[in-house]
C-alpha positions in Angstrom: 40.4 118.9 105.4 40.9 122.6 104.5 39.2 124.3 101.5 40.3 127.6 99.8 39.6 129.5 96.5 42.5 129.9 94.2 42.8 131.4 90.7 44.5 129.6 88.0 43.9 131.8 84.9 43.8 130.3 81.4 45.9 133.3 80.1 48.4 135.5 81.7 47.4 137.9 84.3 48.4 141.1 82.4 46.3 139.9 79.4 43.3 139.1 81.5 43.3 142.4 83.2 43.6 144.1 79.7 40.5 142.1 78.5 38.7 143.1 81.7 39.4 146.6 81.1 38.3 146.6 77.4 35.0 144.8 78.5 34.6 147.5 81.1 34.9 150.2 78.6 32.3 148.6 76.4 29.9 148.3 79.2 30.3 151.8 80.2 29.8 152.9 76.7 26.5 150.9 76.5 25.4 152.5 79.6 26.3 155.9 78.3 24.1 155.2 75.1 21.2 154.2 77.4 21.1 150.7 76.0 18.5 148.8 78.2 20.6 145.6 78.0 23.8 147.2 79.3 23.6 145.4 82.5 23.2 142.0 80.8 26.3 143.0 78.8 28.2 143.7 82.1 27.1 140.3 83.7 28.3 138.5 80.4 31.6 140.3 80.6 32.0 139.4 84.2 31.2 135.8 83.5 33.7 135.6 80.7 36.4 137.2 82.8 35.6 134.6 85.6 35.9 131.9 83.1 39.3 133.0 82.0 40.3 133.5 85.6 39.5 129.8 86.1 38.4 130.0 89.8 39.0 126.7 91.5 38.5 125.0 94.8 41.7 123.7 96.5 41.2 121.0 99.1 44.1 119.9 101.5 44.5 117.2 104.1 46.8 118.9 106.7 49.0 117.3 109.5 49.8 120.0 112.1 53.6 120.3 113.0 54.9 121.0 116.4 56.5 124.4 117.3 60.3 124.3 118.0 62.1 126.0 120.8 66.0 126.1 120.6 68.0 126.1 123.8 71.7 126.9 123.3 73.7 125.7 126.4 77.1 127.3 126.9 79.5 124.6 128.1 82.7 126.6 127.5 85.5 126.6 130.1 84.3 129.9 131.7 81.0 128.1 132.5 82.9 125.7 134.6 83.7 128.4 137.3 82.1 128.5 140.7 78.5 127.1 140.7 77.8 127.9 137.1 77.5 124.1 136.0 74.8 123.5 138.6 73.0 126.7 137.5 73.1 125.6 133.9 71.7 122.3 134.6 68.9 123.7 136.9 67.9 126.2 134.2 68.0 123.5 131.4 65.8 121.2 133.4 63.4 124.0 134.1 63.1 125.0 130.4 62.6 121.1 129.6 59.7 120.9 132.0 58.1 124.1 130.8 58.3 123.1 127.2 57.1 119.4 128.1 53.8 121.0 129.5 53.0 122.8 126.4 51.1 121.0 123.7 52.6 120.5 120.3 55.9 122.0 121.3 59.4 120.5 121.1 62.8 121.5 122.7 66.1 121.3 120.6 69.2 121.5 123.0 72.5 122.6 121.4 75.7 122.3 123.4 78.6 124.7 123.0 82.2 123.8 123.6 85.3 126.0 123.6 86.2 127.3 120.0 89.2 125.9 118.2 92.5 127.8 118.3 91.5 130.0 121.3 88.6 131.6 119.5 86.5 131.7 122.7 82.8 131.4 122.9 81.1 131.1 119.4 77.6 131.5 120.9 76.0 133.2 118.0 77.7 130.9 115.5 76.3 128.0 117.3 72.8 129.5 117.1 73.1 130.2 113.5 74.1 126.6 112.8 71.1 125.4 115.0 68.6 127.7 113.1 70.0 126.5 109.8 69.0 122.9 110.8 65.3 123.7 111.5 62.5 125.2 109.3 62.3 128.8 110.3 58.4 128.5 110.1 58.5 126.2 113.0 60.8 128.0 115.4 58.7 129.6 118.1 61.6 130.8 120.5 65.2 130.7 121.4 66.7 130.5 124.9 70.4 131.0 125.6 71.8 129.7 128.9 75.2 131.3 129.2 77.4 133.7 131.2 76.7 136.3 128.5 80.4 136.4 127.2 80.3 135.8 123.5 83.2 136.4 121.1 81.3 136.4 117.9 78.8 139.3 118.3 79.4 140.4 114.6 77.6 137.2 113.2 74.3 137.5 114.9 71.7 135.8 112.7 68.2 136.9 111.7 65.8 135.5 114.3 62.2 134.4 113.4 61.1 134.2 117.0 61.7 135.8 120.5 65.3 135.4 122.0 65.7 135.1 125.7 68.9 135.0 127.9 69.2 133.0 131.2 72.4 134.4 132.9 74.6 132.2 135.1 76.9 133.4 137.7 76.4 135.6 140.8 75.9 139.2 141.2 78.8 139.3 143.8 81.4 137.5 141.5 84.8 139.2 141.1 88.0 138.1 139.6 91.7 139.4 139.2 93.4 139.3 136.0 97.1 139.7 134.9 97.6 141.3 131.3 100.7 141.6 129.3 100.3 145.0 127.5 103.4 144.6 125.3 106.4 142.5 125.1 109.4 142.4 122.6 109.8 139.3 120.6 113.7 139.4 120.9 116.2 141.3 122.8 119.9 141.8 122.6 121.9 140.1 125.4 123.3 142.6 127.8 120.9 145.3 126.9 117.8 146.2 129.0 114.3 145.9 127.5 111.0 146.9 128.9 107.9 144.8 129.2 104.5 146.3 130.2 101.9 144.5 132.3 98.9 145.4 134.3 96.9 143.7 137.0 93.2 144.7 137.4 90.1 143.4 139.2 86.8 142.7 137.6 83.3 142.5 139.1 82.5 143.2 142.7 86.0 143.2 144.0 86.4 143.5 147.8 88.0 146.6 149.3 91.7 145.8 149.8 95.2 147.1 149.6 96.2 148.9 146.5 99.2 146.5 145.9 99.3 142.8 145.1 102.2 140.3 145.1 103.8 139.5 141.7 106.3 136.8 141.0 108.7 136.4 138.0 110.6 133.5 137.0 112.8 133.0 133.9 113.0 129.4 132.4 111.5 128.1 135.6 114.4 129.4 137.7 114.6 131.3 140.9 111.5 133.3 141.6 111.6 137.0 142.2 108.9 138.5 144.3 107.6 142.1 144.1 104.6 144.2 145.2 103.0 146.1 142.4 100.0 148.4 142.3 96.4 147.4 140.8 94.9 149.0 137.8 98.1 150.6 136.6 100.4 149.9 133.7 103.7 148.7 135.0 106.9 149.1 133.1 109.4 146.1 134.0 113.0 146.5 132.8 114.5 143.1 131.8 117.9 141.8 130.9 118.0 138.3 129.4 120.4 135.8 131.1 121.2 133.7 127.8 120.8 133.4 124.2 118.0 131.6 122.5 114.4 131.4 123.8 113.9 132.8 127.3 110.6 131.9 128.9 109.3 134.5 131.3 106.5 133.6 133.7 104.6 136.3 135.5 102.1 135.3 138.2 100.0 136.8 140.9 98.6 134.4 143.5 95.0 133.3 143.9 93.0 135.5 146.5 90.2 134.1 148.4 86.9 134.8 146.7 88.1 135.3 143.2 86.7 133.1 140.5 89.8 131.5 139.0 93.6 131.7 138.9 93.6 130.7 135.2 94.0 134.4 134.3 96.5 135.3 137.1 99.6 134.2 135.1 101.1 135.1 131.8 104.0 133.7 129.8 106.2 135.6 127.4 108.8 134.0 125.1 111.6 136.4 124.1 114.5 135.3 122.0 117.8 136.3 123.3 120.3 137.4 120.5 123.9 138.2 120.9 124.7 141.7 119.4 128.2 140.7 118.4 130.4 137.8 119.4 133.9 139.0 120.1 136.6 136.5 119.5 140.4 137.0 120.1 142.6 134.7 117.8 146.3 134.4 118.7 148.2 132.5 116.0 151.8 131.3 116.4 154.2 130.8 113.5 152.7 130.7 110.1 151.7 127.3 108.7 149.4 125.9 106.0 146.3 125.9 108.2 146.8 129.3 109.8 143.9 130.8 108.0 141.4 128.0 108.9 140.2 129.6 112.1 140.3 133.1 110.7 138.2 132.2 107.6 135.7 130.3 109.8 135.2 133.1 112.2 135.1 135.9 109.6 132.5 134.0 107.7 130.0 134.6 110.6 128.7 138.1 110.3 127.9 138.3 113.9 131.5 137.7 115.0 134.0 140.6 115.7 137.4 139.0 115.3 140.6 140.4 116.7 143.5 138.4 115.2 147.3 138.7 115.6 150.1 136.5 114.5 153.6 136.2 116.0 155.7 136.3 112.9 159.3 136.0 114.3 160.3 132.5 115.0 162.5 132.0 118.2 165.7 131.2 116.3 165.6 134.5 114.6 167.9 136.8 116.6 168.0 140.1 114.8 168.2 142.2 117.9 164.8 143.9 117.4 163.1 144.7 120.7 159.8 142.9 121.2 157.9 146.2 121.5 159.1 147.1 118.0 158.0 143.9 116.2 154.9 145.6 114.7 154.6 148.7 112.6 152.6 150.1 115.5 152.7 149.0 119.1 150.2 146.0 119.4 148.0 146.7 122.5 148.7 143.4 124.3 148.2 144.9 127.8 144.8 146.5 126.7 143.7 143.2 125.3 144.8 140.8 127.9 144.6 142.8 131.0 142.1 145.7 130.7 139.5 144.5 128.1 139.8 140.7 128.1 136.4 140.4 129.8 134.8 141.8 126.7 135.8 138.7 124.6 133.5 135.7 124.4 136.3 133.4 123.3 140.0 133.4 123.0 141.7 130.9 120.5 145.4 130.0 120.7 146.3 128.4 117.2 149.7 126.7 117.5 150.9 129.3 120.0 154.2 128.9 121.8 155.5 131.1 124.6 158.0 133.6 123.1 157.8 136.4 125.6 155.1 138.4 123.9 152.7 137.5 126.4 154.1 137.7 130.0 153.1 135.2 132.6 151.0 137.8 134.4 148.9 138.1 131.3 148.4 134.3 130.8 147.5 134.0 134.4 144.9 136.7 133.8 143.6 134.5 130.9 143.2 131.7 133.4 141.2 134.0 135.8 139.2 135.1 132.8 138.1 131.5 132.2 137.3 130.9 135.8 135.1 133.9 135.8 133.0 132.5 132.7 135.3 133.0 129.7 136.3 130.4 127.2 139.7 129.3 125.8 140.4 126.9 122.9 143.8 125.7 122.1 144.5 124.2 118.6 147.9 122.4 119.3 150.7 121.8 117.1 154.2 120.2 117.8 155.1 123.1 120.0 152.5 122.0 122.6 154.8 119.2 123.6 157.8 121.3 123.8 159.4 123.4 126.6 157.8 126.5 125.2 154.2 124.9 125.4 151.4 127.0 126.6 150.7 124.2 128.8 153.8 125.1 130.9 152.2 128.4 132.0 149.3 129.3 134.5 147.0 128.2 131.6 148.1 124.5 132.1 146.1 124.4 135.4 142.8 124.7 133.5 143.5 122.8 130.2 141.7 119.5 129.7 144.9 117.6 128.6 148.6 117.4 129.4 151.1 116.8 126.6 153.6 113.9 126.9 156.1 115.4 124.4 155.3 112.6 122.0 154.1 113.3 118.4 152.5 110.9 116.1 153.7 111.7 112.6 151.4 109.3 110.6 148.1 109.3 109.0 145.0 108.6 110.9 141.1 109.1 110.5 139.6 111.1 113.4 136.8 109.1 115.1 134.0 110.2 117.3 134.0 108.5 120.8 131.2 106.9 122.4 130.8 110.0 124.6 131.2 112.1 121.5 128.2 110.4 119.8 126.1 112.0 122.6 127.8 115.5 122.8 126.2 118.2 120.8 129.5 119.3 119.5 130.0 116.0 117.5 126.6 114.5 117.6 125.6 113.5 114.1 128.9 114.4 112.4 129.5 110.8 111.4 126.3 111.0 109.3 127.6 113.7 107.0 128.8 112.4 103.7 132.2 113.6 102.4 134.1 110.8 100.6 131.9 108.1 99.1 133.7 105.1 98.2 133.8 103.9 94.5 132.1 100.5 95.5 129.1 102.4 97.2 130.1 101.6 100.7 129.9 103.9 103.8 131.4 107.2 103.4 134.7 108.0 105.2 136.7 111.1 106.2 140.0 112.2 105.0 143.1 111.5 107.1 144.9 113.9 109.3 148.8 113.5 109.3 149.9 114.6 112.8 148.6 114.3 116.4 150.1 115.4 119.7 149.8 112.8 122.4 147.9 114.1 125.5 146.7 112.7 128.7 143.1 113.7 129.6 142.4 115.5 132.7 140.2 113.8 135.3 137.1 115.7 134.4 137.8 116.2 130.8 135.3 115.0 128.1 137.1 113.2 125.2 134.6 113.4 122.3 137.0 112.6 119.5 140.0 110.2 119.3 142.9 109.7 116.9 146.0 107.5 116.7 145.4 104.2 118.7 142.2 105.7 120.3 144.3 108.5 122.0 142.4 111.7 122.9 142.0 114.1 120.0 139.4 116.7 121.0 138.9 117.4 124.7 136.4 119.5 126.6 136.0 120.7 130.2 134.2 123.1 132.4 136.4 125.1 134.7 134.8 127.4 137.2 132.2 129.3 135.3 134.1 128.9 132.0 134.9 126.4 129.4 138.2 125.1 127.8 138.9 122.9 124.8 142.0 121.2 123.4 142.3 120.0 119.8 145.5 117.8 119.9 146.3 118.4 116.1 147.0 121.1 113.8 145.7 119.1 110.8 142.0 120.2 110.6 142.9 122.3 107.6 143.3 119.1 105.6 139.5 118.6 105.8 139.0 122.2 104.6 141.2 121.6 101.5 139.5 118.4 100.6 142.3 116.1 101.3 141.3 112.5 100.6 137.7 113.8 100.4 137.9 116.1 103.4 135.5 116.1 106.3 133.1 118.2 108.3 135.7 120.6 109.4 133.6 123.8 109.2 130.7 122.2 111.0 132.9 120.7 113.8 134.8 124.0 114.5 131.6 126.0 114.2 129.9 123.9 116.9 133.1 123.7 118.9 133.3 127.6 119.0 129.6 128.1 119.7 129.7 125.5 122.5 132.5 127.4 124.1 130.5 130.6 123.8 127.6 129.0 125.6 125.1 128.9 122.9 121.9 127.3 124.4 121.3 124.9 121.5 124.7 123.2 122.2 124.2 122.5 125.9 125.0 118.8 126.5 122.6 118.8 129.5 119.3 120.3 128.5 115.5 119.9 128.6 113.6 121.8 126.1 110.0 121.7 124.6 108.5 122.0 121.0 104.8 122.4 120.4 102.7 121.9 117.3 99.1 122.6 118.1 98.3 120.8 121.3 101.1 118.2 120.9 104.2 119.0 123.0 107.5 117.2 122.2 109.7 116.8 125.3 113.4 116.6 124.3 116.2 115.7 126.9 119.8 115.9 125.8 122.2 114.3 128.1 125.5 112.4 128.4 123.9 109.8 130.6 122.6 106.5 129.4 119.4 106.6 131.3 117.1 109.4 132.5 114.2 109.4 135.0 110.7 110.4 134.1 109.5 113.9 133.6 106.7 115.5 135.8 104.3 117.6 133.9 102.2 120.1 135.8 99.2 121.5 133.9 97.4 124.8 134.2 94.8 123.2 136.5 97.7 122.0 138.9 97.3 118.3 138.0 100.6 116.4 137.7 101.5 113.7 135.3 104.5 111.5 135.0 105.6 110.8 131.4 108.5 108.4 130.4 111.3 109.5 127.8 112.5 107.1 125.2 115.9 107.2 123.6 115.8 108.2 119.9 119.6 108.7 119.3 122.6 108.5 121.7 122.2 111.2 124.3 118.9 112.3 123.0 115.6 111.2 124.7 112.1 112.2 123.6 108.4 112.0 124.5 105.1 113.3 123.2 102.5 114.7 125.3 98.9 115.8 124.4 97.9 118.8 126.3 94.3 118.4 127.5 93.6 122.2 127.7 95.1 125.5 126.9 97.4 127.1 129.4 100.9 126.9 131.0 102.6 123.6 131.3 105.8 123.0 133.6 108.1 120.0 132.8 110.5 119.0 135.6 113.2 116.4 135.8 115.6 116.8 138.6 117.3 120.2 138.5 116.0 120.7 134.8 112.7 122.6 134.3 111.1 123.9 131.2 107.8 125.8 130.7 105.6 126.2 127.7 102.3 127.8 127.0 99.7 126.0 124.8 97.8 128.9 123.4 98.0 131.9 125.8 98.6 131.2 129.5 95.3 132.7 130.2 93.0 131.5 127.3 90.4 133.8 125.8 87.7 132.0 127.9 89.2 133.5 130.9 89.9 137.1 129.8 86.6 138.3 131.1 84.9 135.9 133.6 82.3 138.1 135.1 78.7 137.1 133.8 77.0 140.0 132.2 74.0 140.4 129.8 75.3 143.7 128.4 77.0 142.2 125.4 73.8 140.2 124.2 71.2 142.8 125.3 70.8 144.7 121.9 70.2 141.3 120.2 67.7 140.2 122.9 65.9 143.7 122.9 65.5 143.6 119.1 63.2 140.5 119.5 61.4 141.9 122.7 63.0 139.2 124.7 64.1 139.2 128.3 67.4 138.6 130.3 67.0 136.8 133.7 69.6 135.9 136.3 69.3 132.2 137.2 70.2 133.0 140.8 67.1 135.3 141.1 64.4 133.5 139.2 63.6 131.0 136.5 60.9 132.3 134.3 57.8 130.5 133.1 57.2 130.0 129.4 54.0 131.5 127.9 52.6 131.9 124.4 52.4 135.4 122.9 51.5 136.9 119.6 54.3 138.0 117.3 53.7 141.6 117.6 53.5 141.7 121.5 56.3 142.0 124.1 57.8 138.4 124.6 59.0 138.8 128.2 57.6 140.2 131.6 58.0 139.9 135.3 58.8 136.1 135.8 57.8 134.9 132.4 59.2 134.6 128.8 57.2 134.2 125.7 57.3 131.9 122.7 55.3 132.5 119.5 53.1 129.7 118.2 53.8 129.2 114.5 50.9 126.9 113.7 52.8 125.2 111.0 51.5 122.2 109.1 52.3 119.7 106.5 49.8 118.9 103.6 49.5 115.2 102.9 46.9 115.4 100.0 46.0 118.4 97.7 43.2 118.4 95.2 41.9 121.2 92.8 38.6 121.4 91.1 36.9 124.2 89.1 34.3 126.2 91.0 32.0 126.2 87.9 32.6 124.3 84.8 34.0 126.4 82.0 31.4 125.3 79.4 28.7 126.4 81.9 30.1 129.8 82.2 30.4 130.2 78.5 26.8 129.2 78.1 25.7 131.6 80.7 27.7 134.4 79.0 26.1 133.6 75.7 22.6 133.5 77.1 23.2 137.0 78.8 24.4 138.4 75.4 21.5 136.9 73.7 19.1 138.3 76.2 20.8 141.8 75.9 20.4 141.6 72.1 16.7 140.7 72.3 16.0 143.3 74.9 17.7 146.0 72.9 16.0 144.7 69.6 12.4 145.3 71.0 13.0 148.9 72.0 
């Protein structure tokens, strides 16, 4: 039971003080006039003011509440290094035992995991949330068990009690870190770009050489090893090997004694962009579809097109020398001998041998393909004649040989079983062009001519025509690629004949496959990530594929099976258990991807330190203690006293309580006070009347 006096005035406090002041003036005036009853008047005024103030006795039945000590335990990834988990557990057990020995004191333990989206250690945010769940009047102290690395220092909450830091880690800890200072997001193929990186040591690093090994791989390919200096910005010149996404991995090996290798690697993804695609288009005699290839290639702003047409048919004998057929001399030698390597693709559209291109030029084109170039032949009737380009050095590399037979009848091009898997023709059958009136499946328009060819041994037939004969054939020769379209009727689709067909998409894919665009490779392994879900995509011409081996940032390997989703396309989903670099391998195919950064924020700074939290701890007169040195005792201290000393930390008892019952009674009944005031006024009047 607790009793206390309270005031519950019958009128407002300003009015009460005003009346008291008026009464005081009258009393002073009575004393000034030497009225012998002035003191009775003063007592009467005091009693009246007390009556209006309604002085009461408040009685409470109180239940004492325990003090609360909050312990925030850092369980983020950086706390898993070395012996920090053991240190954390020992410190927490010690705090538990110390609080358990104190009467009327409870411990609240808050566990902190890695922040979402690589936000790091939200230590003070966790503390704010813990304080928000407890009455501030009961919080007697806060203990942080952490390595001292917090990434939310700007949200430090107001603290009602002392704050202490128990620091994990060792005084002798050291770590090596690889940092990418800057890297371009894209680069022009064939042009050199620079990337800046830095390798630095943190903590008590041992004295060693001033250089360390550095390995660089592109798309998981051959590793390049270098020796680079420590603590210096290093400019690395790069030239991307292919278009599309190039994944560059930089890594320095784990050194004995350092805390972790999670920050020894970095991944940079640079999009390789072709500056210009150079295409040489050689057209034979004019025909209705001559402009099909020209319009297609000119519609792409990234293509530089060189096009010439041989206008004089062979039967025209006007005696004009070959070198005078143009208004200006056409630079055939410059194009086909000196600068042929500058072209990404050469297209022969219904070309026949007329002496314009000597055999030595055509032989040079064949060498150009063997060294990595690309040649596409769109064949017309001349392909089966004696003037066929096949009957030249180019015939040794073409994917099909003509039989001199020409089909002059309508047919609908079809995608072969192999073509349903090949990226050039994959999905073309799903494109709607000529819906039937009865609502049936859409069809393509017919072509009206096809040249019969026999496919070479290694050729890939991806489209067929009359009687399932090869229509579109592809092949890889040496380092280059060749293609043969055994018809000159693709333009009918472009004109919408009988509903047309996917002419533009087909020819675009074909040209880009020949120019080795990565997204059109028929044997490829690539990865797509949304959040922490990785989609593994394998494109292949085979019917089955083996499992994929996934190696995580911690070195653990996992096997995952791929399932066929469409012909030639296999997929699987993999949930990444942690942030970092993942490598996917299947035979000779390898792909890498980074979930979050290769070195998460938790591993940017791994050396335990109290410097970051020291200003916040000092503001509440708390203490910072290394767990490896000592585990402090817990004492009770007053709120205005230092809360830490040699081997001890302090908490402030709050003496909080909960009132179960409250009763209020007047100290003196109001009627009695009024009676007393009236008696005193009467006494003053009688006393002064006798004078």
